[in-house]
N, CA, C and O atoms as a GROMACS GRO file, in nm:
protein
  536
    1MET      N    1   0.084  -0.117   0.000
    1MET     CA    2   0.000   0.000   0.000
    1MET      C    3   0.089   0.124   0.000
    1MET      O    4   0.179   0.138   0.082
    2LEU      N    5   0.062   0.214  -0.093
    2LEU     CA    6   0.144   0.334  -0.109
    2LEU      C    7   0.145   0.421   0.016
    2LEU      O    8   0.247   0.480   0.049
    3THR      N    9   0.032   0.429   0.084
    3THR     CA   10   0.027   0.510   0.207
    3THR      C   11   0.130   0.462   0.308
    3THR      O   12   0.202   0.543   0.366
    4ILE      N   13   0.138   0.332   0.330
    4ILE     CA   14   0.232   0.277   0.427
    4ILE      C   15   0.375   0.305   0.384
    4ILE      O   16   0.459   0.341   0.468
    5VAL      N   17   0.405   0.289   0.256
    5VAL     CA   18   0.540   0.315   0.206
    5VAL      C   19   0.578   0.461   0.227
    5VAL      O   20   0.688   0.491   0.274
    6LEU      N   21   0.487   0.552   0.193
    6LEU     CA   22   0.515   0.695   0.212
    6LEU      C   23   0.534   0.730   0.359
    6LEU      O   24   0.624   0.807   0.394
    7LEU      N   25   0.451   0.674   0.446
    7LEU     CA   26   0.464   0.702   0.589
    7LEU      C   27   0.593   0.640   0.646
    7LEU      O   28   0.656   0.699   0.734
    8LEU      N   29   0.630   0.525   0.596
    8LEU     CA   30   0.755   0.463   0.640
    8LEU      C   31   0.875   0.549   0.601
    8LEU      O   32   0.962   0.577   0.684
    9LEU      N   33   0.878   0.592   0.476
    9LEU     CA   34   0.989   0.676   0.430
    9LEU      C   35   0.991   0.810   0.503
    9LEU      O   36   1.097   0.860   0.540
   10SER      N   37   0.873   0.869   0.525
   10SER     CA   38   0.868   0.997   0.596
   10SER      C   39   0.920   0.981   0.739
   10SER      O   40   0.984   1.072   0.792
   11ASN      N   41   0.892   0.867   0.799
   11ASN     CA   42   0.939   0.843   0.936
   11ASN      C   43   1.090   0.827   0.944
   11ASN      O   44   1.151   0.864   1.044
   12ILE      N   45   1.149   0.773   0.840
   12ILE     CA   46   1.296   0.764   0.839
   12ILE      C   47   1.355   0.904   0.842
   12ILE      O   48   1.446   0.932   0.920
   13PHE      N   49   1.303   0.993   0.757
   13PHE     CA   50   1.349   1.132   0.759
   13PHE      C   51   1.321   1.198   0.893
   13PHE      O   52   1.406   1.267   0.949
   14MET      N   53   1.200   1.176   0.947
   14MET     CA   54   1.162   1.238   1.073
   14MET      C   55   1.255   1.194   1.186
   14MET      O   56   1.299   1.276   1.267
   15THR      N   57   1.285   1.066   1.191
   15THR     CA   58   1.370   1.015   1.299
   15THR      C   59   1.509   1.077   1.292
   15THR      O   60   1.567   1.113   1.394
   16PHE      N   61   1.564   1.088   1.171
   16PHE     CA   62   1.695   1.152   1.158
   16PHE      C   63   1.687   1.300   1.192
   16PHE      O   64   1.780   1.355   1.252
   17ALA      N   65   1.578   1.366   1.154
   17ALA     CA   66   1.563   1.509   1.186
   17ALA      C   67   1.554   1.530   1.336
   17ALA      O   68   1.612   1.624   1.390
   18TRP      N   69   1.481   1.444   1.404
   18TRP     CA   70   1.458   1.462   1.548
   18TRP      C   71   1.574   1.412   1.634
   18TRP      O   72   1.605   1.473   1.737
   19TYR      N   73   1.638   1.302   1.593
   19TYR     CA   74   1.734   1.237   1.682
   19TYR      C   75   1.874   1.219   1.623
   19TYR      O   76   1.967   1.192   1.699
   20GLY      N   77   1.892   1.234   1.494
   20GLY     CA   78   2.022   1.212   1.432
   20GLY      C   79   2.131   1.303   1.486
   20GLY      O   80   2.246   1.262   1.498
   21HIS      N   81   2.094   1.425   1.518
   21HIS     CA   82   2.192   1.522   1.568
   21HIS      C   83   2.250   1.482   1.704
   21HIS      O   84   2.357   1.530   1.741
   22LEU      N   85   2.182   1.395   1.777
   22LEU     CA   86   2.231   1.354   1.909
   22LEU      C   87   2.364   1.279   1.899
   22LEU      O   88   2.446   1.284   1.991
   23LYS      N   89   2.384   1.212   1.788
   23LYS     CA   90   2.510   1.140   1.769
   23LYS      C   91   2.627   1.237   1.755
   23LYS      O   92   2.742   1.202   1.783
   24TYR      N   93   2.597   1.360   1.712
   24TYR     CA   94   2.702   1.458   1.687
   24TYR      C   95   2.692   1.578   1.782
   24TYR      O   96   2.742   1.686   1.750
   25SER      N   97   2.630   1.560   1.896
   25SER     CA   98   2.607   1.673   1.986
   25SER      C   99   2.737   1.736   2.037
   25SER      O  100   2.738   1.853   2.072
   26GLY      N  101   2.845   1.660   2.041
   26GLY     CA  102   2.972   1.715   2.085
   26GLY      C  103   3.043   1.798   1.980
   26GLY      O  104   3.132   1.877   2.013
   27THR      N  105   3.006   1.781   1.854
   27THR     CA  106   3.076   1.850   1.745
   27THR      C  107   2.986   1.944   1.665
   27THR      O  108   3.035   2.022   1.584
   28LEU      N  109   2.856   1.936   1.686
   28LEU     CA  110   2.762   2.014   1.607
   28LEU      C  111   2.693   2.115   1.697
   28LEU      O  112   2.632   2.078   1.798
   29SER      N  113   2.703   2.243   1.661
   29SER     CA  114   2.639   2.346   1.745
   29SER      C  115   2.488   2.332   1.738
   29SER      O  116   2.434   2.273   1.645
   30MET      N  117   2.420   2.388   1.837
   30MET     CA  118   2.274   2.384   1.842
   30MET      C  119   2.215   2.450   1.718
   30MET      O  120   2.119   2.398   1.660
   31LYS      N  121   2.271   2.563   1.676
   31LYS     CA  122   2.220   2.634   1.558
   31LYS      C  123   2.225   2.544   1.434
   31LYS      O  124   2.127   2.536   1.360
   32TRP      N  125   2.339   2.477   1.412
   32TRP     CA  126   2.351   2.390   1.296
   32TRP      C  127   2.261   2.268   1.308
   32TRP      O  128   2.204   2.222   1.210
   33ALA      N  129   2.248   2.215   1.428
   33ALA     CA  130   2.160   2.100   1.450
   33ALA      C  131   2.017   2.135   1.412
   33ALA      O  132   1.947   2.056   1.349
   34ILE      N  133   1.973   2.255   1.452
   34ILE     CA  134   1.837   2.298   1.420
   34ILE      C  135   1.820   2.317   1.270
   34ILE      O  136   1.721   2.271   1.213
   35MET      N  137   1.915   2.383   1.206
   35MET     CA  138   1.903   2.408   1.062
   35MET      C  139   1.906   2.278   0.982
   35MET      O  140   1.828   2.260   0.888
   36ILE      N  141   1.996   2.189   1.018
   36ILE     CA  142   2.004   2.060   0.947
   36ILE      C  143   1.876   1.980   0.971
   36ILE      O  144   1.823   1.918   0.878
   37SER      N  145   1.827   1.980   1.094
   37SER     CA  146   1.703   1.907   1.125
   37SER      C  147   1.585   1.961   1.045
   37SER      O  148   1.504   1.883   0.995
   38TRP      N  149   1.574   2.093   1.033
   38TRP     CA  150   1.466   2.151   0.954
   38TRP      C  151   1.480   2.114   0.807
   38TRP      O  152   1.380   2.089   0.739
   39GLY      N  153   1.602   2.110   0.757
   39GLY     CA  154   1.624   2.069   0.618
   39GLY      C  155   1.580   1.926   0.593
   39GLY      O  156   1.519   1.895   0.491
   40ILE      N  157   1.612   1.838   0.688
   40ILE     CA  158   1.571   1.698   0.675
   40ILE      C  159   1.419   1.686   0.688
   40ILE      O  160   1.357   1.609   0.615
   41ALA      N  161   1.361   1.763   0.779
   41ALA     CA  162   1.216   1.756   0.802
   41ALA      C  163   1.137   1.797   0.679
   41ALA      O  164   1.025   1.750   0.659
   42PHE      N  165   1.193   1.884   0.595
   42PHE     CA  166   1.124   1.921   0.471
   42PHE      C  167   1.090   1.797   0.389
   42PHE      O  168   0.979   1.784   0.338
   43PHE      N  169   1.186   1.705   0.377
   43PHE     CA  170   1.163   1.584   0.298
   43PHE      C  171   1.063   1.492   0.368
   43PHE      O  172   0.989   1.419   0.302
   44GLU      N  173   1.063   1.495   0.501
   44GLU     CA  174   0.962   1.418   0.574
   44GLU      C  175   0.822   1.463   0.533
   44GLU      O  176   0.737   1.380   0.501
   45TYR      N  177   0.800   1.594   0.533
   45TYR     CA  178   0.668   1.646   0.500
   45TYR      C  179   0.630   1.619   0.354
   45TYR      O  180   0.513   1.600   0.323
   46CYS      N  181   0.729   1.618   0.266
   46CYS     CA  182   0.702   1.589   0.124
   46CYS      C  183   0.650   1.447   0.105
   46CYS      O  184   0.588   1.418   0.003
   47LEU      N  185   0.675   1.360   0.199
   47LEU     CA  186   0.626   1.222   0.192
   47LEU      C  187   0.505   1.200   0.283
   47LEU      O  188   0.413   1.127   0.248
   48GLN      N  189   0.507   1.262   0.400
   48GLN     CA  190   0.402   1.239   0.500
   48GLN      C  191   0.268   1.299   0.456
   48GLN      O  192   0.165   1.234   0.472
   49VAL      N  193   0.269   1.419   0.402
   49VAL     CA  194   0.143   1.483   0.363
   49VAL      C  195   0.072   1.402   0.254
   49VAL      O  196  -0.047   1.374   0.268
   50PRO      N  197   0.141   1.364   0.145
   50PRO     CA  198   0.071   1.281   0.045
   50PRO      C  199   0.031   1.144   0.101
   50PRO      O  200  -0.074   1.091   0.064
   51GLY      N  201   0.113   1.087   0.189
   51GLY     CA  202   0.078   0.958   0.248
   51GLY      C  203  -0.052   0.964   0.326
   51GLY      O  204  -0.137   0.876   0.312
   52ASN      N  205  -0.067   1.067   0.409
   52ASN     CA  206  -0.190   1.081   0.486
   52ASN      C  207  -0.309   1.113   0.396
   52ASN      O  208  -0.419   1.063   0.420
   53ARG      N  209  -0.289   1.195   0.295
   53ARG     CA  210  -0.400   1.226   0.204
   53ARG      C  211  -0.447   1.102   0.129
   53ARG      O  212  -0.567   1.079   0.116
   54LEU      N  213  -0.353   1.023   0.080
   54LEU     CA  214  -0.391   0.899   0.012
   54LEU      C  215  -0.467   0.806   0.106
   54LEU      O  216  -0.569   0.748   0.069
   55GLY      N  217  -0.417   0.793   0.228
   55GLY     CA  218  -0.484   0.707   0.325
   55GLY      C  219  -0.626   0.751   0.352
   55GLY      O  220  -0.717   0.668   0.363
   56LYS      N  221  -0.646   0.881   0.362
   56LYS     CA  222  -0.779   0.936   0.392
   56LYS      C  223  -0.870   0.929   0.270
   56LYS      O  224  -0.983   0.881   0.278
   57GLU      N  225  -0.820   0.979   0.157
   57GLU     CA  226  -0.905   0.995   0.039
   57GLU      C  227  -0.924   0.867  -0.042
   57GLU      O  228  -1.034   0.842  -0.091
   58GLN      N  229  -0.820   0.786  -0.057
   58GLN     CA  230  -0.832   0.667  -0.142
   58GLN      C  231  -0.866   0.541  -0.064
   58GLN      O  232  -0.935   0.453  -0.115
   59TYR      N  233  -0.817   0.532   0.060
   59TYR     CA  234  -0.840   0.410   0.136
   59TYR      C  235  -0.949   0.426   0.241
   59TYR      O  236  -0.991   0.329   0.303
   60GLY      N  237  -0.996   0.549   0.260
   60GLY     CA  238  -1.105   0.573   0.353
   60GLY      C  239  -1.069   0.559   0.500
   60GLY      O  240  -1.157   0.536   0.583
   61TRP      N  241  -0.940   0.572   0.534
   61TRP     CA  242  -0.900   0.561   0.673
   61TRP      C  243  -0.934   0.689   0.746
   61TRP      O  244  -0.926   0.798   0.689
   62SER      N  245  -0.971   0.676   0.871
   62SER     CA  246  -0.999   0.794   0.952
   62SER      C  247  -0.867   0.859   0.993
   62SER      O  248  -0.761   0.798   0.984
   63THR      N  249  -0.876   0.982   1.038
   63THR     CA  250  -0.758   1.053   1.086
   63THR      C  251  -0.698   0.979   1.205
   63THR      O  252  -0.576   0.971   1.219
   64THR      N  253  -0.782   0.925   1.290
   64THR     CA  254  -0.733   0.849   1.405
   64THR      C  255  -0.659   0.724   1.360
   64THR      O  256  -0.553   0.693   1.415
   65GLN      N  257  -0.712   0.653   1.262
   65GLN     CA  258  -0.644   0.534   1.212
   65GLN      C  259  -0.508   0.571   1.152
   65GLN      O  260  -0.410   0.500   1.172
   66LEU      N  261  -0.504   0.680   1.077
   66LEU     CA  262  -0.377   0.725   1.020
   66LEU      C  263  -0.275   0.755   1.129
   66LEU      O  264  -0.158   0.720   1.116
   67LYS      N  265  -0.319   0.819   1.236
   67LYS     CA  266  -0.228   0.852   1.347
   67LYS      C  267  -0.177   0.727   1.416
   67LYS      O  268  -0.059   0.718   1.449
   68ILE      N  269  -0.264   0.630   1.437
   68ILE     CA  270  -0.223   0.507   1.504
   68ILE      C  271  -0.123   0.430   1.417
   68ILE      O  272  -0.024   0.378   1.468
   69ILE      N  273  -0.148   0.423   1.287
   69ILE     CA  274  -0.053   0.359   1.196
   69ILE      C  275   0.081   0.433   1.201
   69ILE      O  276   0.187   0.371   1.207
   70GLN      N  277   0.074   0.565   1.198
   70GLN     CA  278   0.194   0.648   1.202
   70GLN      C  279   0.276   0.618   1.327
   70GLN      O  280   0.399   0.609   1.320
   71GLU      N  281   0.211   0.604   1.440
   71GLU     CA  282   0.283   0.577   1.565
   71GLU      C  283   0.351   0.441   1.562
   71GLU      O  284   0.464   0.427   1.610
   72ALA      N  285   0.283   0.341   1.508
   72ALA     CA  286   0.344   0.208   1.499
   72ALA      C  287   0.466   0.212   1.408
   72ALA      O  288   0.571   0.155   1.441
   73ILE      N  289   0.453   0.278   1.295
   73ILE     CA  290   0.567   0.292   1.203
   73ILE      C  291   0.680   0.367   1.271
   73ILE      O  292   0.797   0.330   1.259
   74THR      N  293   0.646   0.473   1.343
   74THR     CA  294   0.746   0.553   1.412
   74THR      C  295   0.828   0.469   1.509
   74THR      O  296   0.950   0.481   1.514
   75ILE      N  297   0.762   0.384   1.584
   75ILE     CA  298   0.833   0.302   1.683
   75ILE      C  299   0.924   0.201   1.615
   75ILE      O  300   1.037   0.180   1.658
   76VAL      N  301   0.875   0.137   1.509
   76VAL     CA  302   0.957   0.039   1.437
   76VAL      C  303   1.080   0.108   1.378
   76VAL      O  304   1.192   0.059   1.392
   77VAL      N  305   1.060   0.221   1.311
   77VAL     CA  306   1.171   0.295   1.251
   77VAL      C  307   1.267   0.342   1.361
   77VAL      O  308   1.389   0.333   1.346
   78PHE      N  309   1.211   0.391   1.471
   78PHE     CA  310   1.296   0.442   1.580
   78PHE      C  311   1.382   0.331   1.639
   78PHE      O  312   1.501   0.352   1.665
   79LEU      N  313   1.325   0.213   1.661
   79LEU     CA  314   1.405   0.103   1.715
   79LEU      C  315   1.517   0.064   1.620
   79LEU      O  316   1.630   0.040   1.664
   80ALA      N  317   1.488   0.059   1.491
   80ALA     CA  318   1.593   0.030   1.392
   80ALA      C  319   1.701   0.138   1.397
   80ALA      O  320   1.820   0.107   1.391
   81PHE      N  321   1.661   0.263   1.406
   81PHE     CA  322   1.753   0.376   1.414
   81PHE      C  323   1.843   0.366   1.538
   81PHE      O  324   1.964   0.384   1.529
   82VAL      N  325   1.782   0.337   1.651
   82VAL     CA  326   1.857   0.327   1.777
   82VAL      C  327   1.960   0.215   1.769
   82VAL      O  328   2.074   0.231   1.813
   83ILE      N  329   1.920   0.102   1.714
   83ILE     CA  330   2.010  -0.014   1.708
   83ILE      C  331   2.119   0.006   1.602
   83ILE      O  332   2.237  -0.016   1.629
   84LEU      N  333   2.080   0.047   1.480
   84LEU     CA  334   2.174   0.053   1.369
   84LEU      C  335   2.257   0.181   1.365
   84LEU      O  336   2.376   0.176   1.335
   85PHE      N  337   2.197   0.296   1.393
   85PHE     CA  338   2.268   0.424   1.380
   85PHE      C  339   2.329   0.470   1.511
   85PHE      O  340   2.445   0.511   1.516
   86MET      N  341   2.251   0.464   1.618
   86MET     CA  342   2.300   0.512   1.748
   86MET      C  343   2.380   0.404   1.822
   86MET      O  344   2.450   0.435   1.919
   87LYS      N  345   2.369   0.279   1.776
   87LYS     CA  346   2.442   0.167   1.837
   87LYS      C  347   2.406   0.148   1.985
   87LYS      O  348   2.491   0.119   2.069
   88GLU      N  349   2.277   0.165   2.015
   88GLU     CA  350   2.227   0.144   2.150
   88GLU      C  351   2.147   0.014   2.154
   88GLU      O  352   2.102  -0.035   2.051
   89LYS      N  353   2.132  -0.040   2.272
   89LYS     CA  354   2.057  -0.165   2.289
   89LYS      C  355   1.927  -0.136   2.364
   89LYS      O  356   1.930  -0.101   2.482
   90PRO      N  357   1.812  -0.150   2.296
   90PRO     CA  358   1.684  -0.128   2.364
   90PRO      C  359   1.662  -0.233   2.474
   90PRO      O  360   1.716  -0.344   2.467
   91ARG      N  361   1.582  -0.197   2.573
   91ARG     CA  362   1.547  -0.287   2.683
   91ARG      C  363   1.429  -0.375   2.642
   91ARG      O  364   1.361  -0.347   2.542
   92TRP      N  365   1.406  -0.479   2.717
   92TRP     CA  366   1.293  -0.568   2.688
   92TRP      C  367   1.162  -0.492   2.694
   92TRP      O  368   1.069  -0.521   2.618
   93SER      N  369   1.153  -0.394   2.785
   93SER     CA  370   1.029  -0.318   2.800
   93SER      C  371   1.002  -0.231   2.676
   93SER      O  372   0.886  -0.200   2.646
   94ASP      N  373   1.108  -0.190   2.605
   94ASP     CA  374   1.089  -0.115   2.481
   94ASP      C  375   1.020  -0.203   2.377
   94ASP      O  376   0.929  -0.158   2.306
   95PHE      N  377   1.063  -0.328   2.369
   95PHE     CA  378   1.001  -0.421   2.274
   95PHE      C  379   0.857  -0.454   2.315
   95PHE      O  380   0.770  -0.470   2.229
   96LEU      N  381   0.832  -0.465   2.444
   96LEU     CA  382   0.696  -0.487   2.493
   96LEU      C  383   0.607  -0.370   2.453
   96LEU      O  384   0.494  -0.390   2.408
   97GLY      N  385   0.657  -0.248   2.471
   97GLY     CA  386   0.581  -0.129   2.431
   97GLY      C  387   0.549  -0.131   2.283
   97GLY      O  388   0.437  -0.098   2.243
   98LEU      N  389   0.646  -0.170   2.201
   98LEU     CA  390   0.623  -0.180   2.057
   98LEU      C  391   0.512  -0.281   2.029
   98LEU      O  392   0.423  -0.256   1.948
   99GLY      N  393   0.518  -0.394   2.097
   99GLY     CA  394   0.415  -0.496   2.077
   99GLY      C  395   0.276  -0.445   2.112
   99GLY      O  396   0.179  -0.478   2.043
  100LEU      N  397   0.266  -0.367   2.218
  100LEU     CA  398   0.135  -0.312   2.257
  100LEU      C  399   0.084  -0.212   2.154
  100LEU      O  400  -0.035  -0.209   2.123
  101VAL      N  401   0.173  -0.129   2.101
  101VAL     CA  402   0.132  -0.032   1.998
  101VAL      C  403   0.086  -0.106   1.873
  101VAL      O  404  -0.016  -0.072   1.814
  102VAL      N  405   0.162  -0.206   1.831
  102VAL     CA  406   0.124  -0.283   1.712
  102VAL      C  407  -0.009  -0.353   1.736
  102VAL      O  408  -0.090  -0.363   1.644
  103SER      N  409  -0.033  -0.402   1.857
  103SER     CA  410  -0.163  -0.462   1.889
  103SER      C  411  -0.275  -0.360   1.874
  103SER      O  412  -0.382  -0.392   1.821
  104GLY      N  413  -0.250  -0.239   1.919
  104GLY     CA  414  -0.349  -0.132   1.902
  104GLY      C  415  -0.379  -0.103   1.756
  104GLY      O  416  -0.494  -0.079   1.720
  105VAL      N  417  -0.276  -0.105   1.673
  105VAL     CA  418  -0.296  -0.084   1.530
  105VAL      C  419  -0.382  -0.196   1.472
  105VAL      O  420  -0.474  -0.170   1.395
  106MET      N  421  -0.352  -0.318   1.510
  106MET     CA  422  -0.428  -0.431   1.458
  106MET      C  423  -0.575  -0.422   1.500
  106MET      O  424  -0.664  -0.452   1.421
  107ILE      N  425  -0.599  -0.381   1.623
  107ILE     CA  426  -0.737  -0.366   1.670
  107ILE      C  427  -0.806  -0.256   1.591
  107ILE      O  428  -0.918  -0.274   1.541
  108THR      N  429  -0.741  -0.141   1.578
  108THR     CA  430  -0.801  -0.028   1.507
  108THR      C  431  -0.826  -0.059   1.361
  108THR      O  432  -0.935  -0.032   1.310
  109MET      N  433  -0.728  -0.116   1.294
  109MET     CA  434  -0.743  -0.143   1.151
  109MET      C  435  -0.833  -0.263   1.126
  109MET      O  436  -0.887  -0.277   1.015
  110GLY      N  437  -0.851  -0.348   1.224
  110GLY     CA  438  -0.944  -0.460   1.209
  110GLY      C  439  -1.087  -0.413   1.192
  110GLY      O  440  -1.170  -0.484   1.136
  111PHE      N  441  -1.115  -0.294   1.241
  111PHE     CA  442  -1.248  -0.236   1.228
  111PHE      C  443  -1.252  -0.126   1.123
  111PHE      O  444  -1.347  -0.047   1.119
  112ALA      N  445  -1.149  -0.120   1.037
  112ALA     CA  446  -1.142  -0.014   0.936
  112ALA      C  447  -1.253  -0.033   0.833
  112ALA      O  448  -1.286  -0.145   0.794
  113LYS      N  449  -1.308   0.077   0.791
  113LYS     CA  450  -1.408   0.077   0.685
  113LYS      C  451  -1.335   0.071   0.552
  113LYS      O  452  -1.254   0.158   0.521
  114VAL      N  453  -1.363  -0.032   0.475
  114VAL     CA  454  -1.300  -0.046   0.344
  114VAL      C  455  -1.394   0.016   0.241
  114VAL      O  456  -1.510  -0.025   0.232
  115PRO      N  457  -1.346   0.114   0.163
  115PRO     CA  458  -1.434   0.176   0.064
  115PRO      C  459  -1.477   0.074  -0.041
  115PRO      O  460  -1.395  -0.006  -0.088
  116ASP      N  461  -1.605   0.077  -0.078
  116ASP     CA  462  -1.656  -0.016  -0.178
  116ASP      C  463  -1.660   0.045  -0.318
  116ASP      O  464  -1.716  -0.014  -0.410
  117HIS      N  465  -1.602   0.162  -0.334
  117HIS     CA  466  -1.599   0.228  -0.463
  117HIS      C  467  -1.476   0.317  -0.472
  117HIS      O  468  -1.411   0.346  -0.371
  118GLU      N  469  -1.446   0.358  -0.592
  118GLU     CA  470  -1.335   0.452  -0.613
  118GLU      C  471  -1.376   0.589  -0.562
  118GLU      O  472  -1.495   0.621  -0.562
  119PRO      N  473  -1.281   0.670  -0.518
  119PRO     CA  474  -1.316   0.805  -0.474
  119PRO      C  475  -1.381   0.883  -0.587
  119PRO      O  476  -1.344   0.869  -0.704
  120ALA      N  477  -1.477   0.965  -0.551
  120ALA     CA  478  -1.546   1.045  -0.651
  120ALA      C  479  -1.452   1.146  -0.712
  120ALA      O  480  -1.368   1.204  -0.644
  121ALA      N  481  -1.466   1.167  -0.843
  121ALA     CA  482  -1.386   1.269  -0.911
  121ALA      C  483  -1.437   1.406  -0.871
  121ALA      O  484  -1.553   1.422  -0.834
  122ALA      N  485  -1.351   1.502  -0.880
  122ALA     CA  486  -1.390   1.639  -0.846
  122ALA      C  487  -1.500   1.684  -0.941
  122ALA      O  488  -1.494   1.660  -1.062
  123ALA      N  489  -1.600   1.748  -0.886
  123ALA     CA  490  -1.711   1.796  -0.967
  123ALA      C  491  -1.665   1.909  -1.058
  123ALA      O  492  -1.585   1.994  -1.019
  124THR      N  493  -1.715   1.907  -1.180
  124THR     CA  494  -1.682   2.015  -1.273
  124THR      C  495  -1.808   2.093  -1.302
  124THR      O  496  -1.919   2.039  -1.301
  125VAL      N  497  -1.791   2.218  -1.328
  125VAL     CA  498  -1.903   2.306  -1.360
  125VAL      C  499  -1.888   2.350  -1.504
  125VAL      O  500  -1.785   2.406  -1.543
  126SER      N  501  -1.992   2.324  -1.583
  126SER     CA  502  -1.987   2.367  -1.723
  126SER      C  503  -2.023   2.515  -1.730
  126SER      O  504  -2.081   2.570  -1.636
  127PRO      N  505  -1.988   2.580  -1.841
  127PRO     CA  506  -2.024   2.722  -1.855
  127PRO      C  507  -2.175   2.744  -1.845
  127PRO      O  508  -2.218   2.847  -1.793
  128ASP      N  509  -2.256   2.648  -1.895
  128ASP     CA  510  -2.401   2.662  -1.887
  128ASP      C  511  -2.448   2.659  -1.742
  128ASP      O  512  -2.536   2.735  -1.702
  129ASP      N  513  -2.389   2.568  -1.662
  129ASP     CA  514  -2.426   2.560  -1.521
  129ASP      C  515  -2.392   2.689  -1.448
  129ASP      O  516  -2.469   2.738  -1.366
  130ALA      N  517  -2.276   2.744  -1.480
  130ALA     CA  518  -2.232   2.866  -1.414
  130ALA      C  519  -2.322   2.984  -1.450
  130ALA      O  520  -2.340   3.075  -1.369
  131ALA      N  521  -2.376   2.982  -1.571
  131ALA     CA  522  -2.462   3.092  -1.616
  131ALA      C  523  -2.603   3.079  -1.562
  131ALA      O  524  -2.683   3.172  -1.573
  132GLY      N  525  -2.636   2.964  -1.504
  132GLY     CA  526  -2.768   2.946  -1.445
  132GLY      C  527  -2.871   2.893  -1.542
  132GLY      O  528  -2.990   2.914  -1.520
  133SER      N  529  -2.830   2.824  -1.651
  133SER     CA  530  -2.929   2.769  -1.744
  133SER      C  531  -2.998   2.650  -1.681
  133SER      O  532  -2.940   2.580  -1.598
  134PRO      N  533  -3.122   2.627  -1.721
  134PRO     CA  534  -3.200   2.517  -1.663
  134PRO      C  535  -3.154   2.381  -1.706
  134PRO      O  536  -3.211   2.281  -1.664
   0.00000   0.00000   0.00000
């Protein structure tokens, strides 16, 4: 599903924007960390906004469902980031928390409304309609 791919990619950018600078906190000034993070976040938004719109408009997911999916993706991406980039070892309770969030996603999406039709095309107005003809 394209929505999931876009949200996954946006989360990779988001995680680096929010936490990547911590690896370089001894060598990177706060000003540069903020500017670099904002630059990375731009690409996050270029993926996240279309991902959420597709999820809402084409797949019929609610805003709440999109947020819950986003949180599950965020945790999975964050754990990979912590292990692979930051070289830290998560605790067992971190994995338990991930499992609970993923369970919440499964519960929420298990009750998702699946659209039975394609999204309606944008309405067009002909010149006659605009002029008020019968």
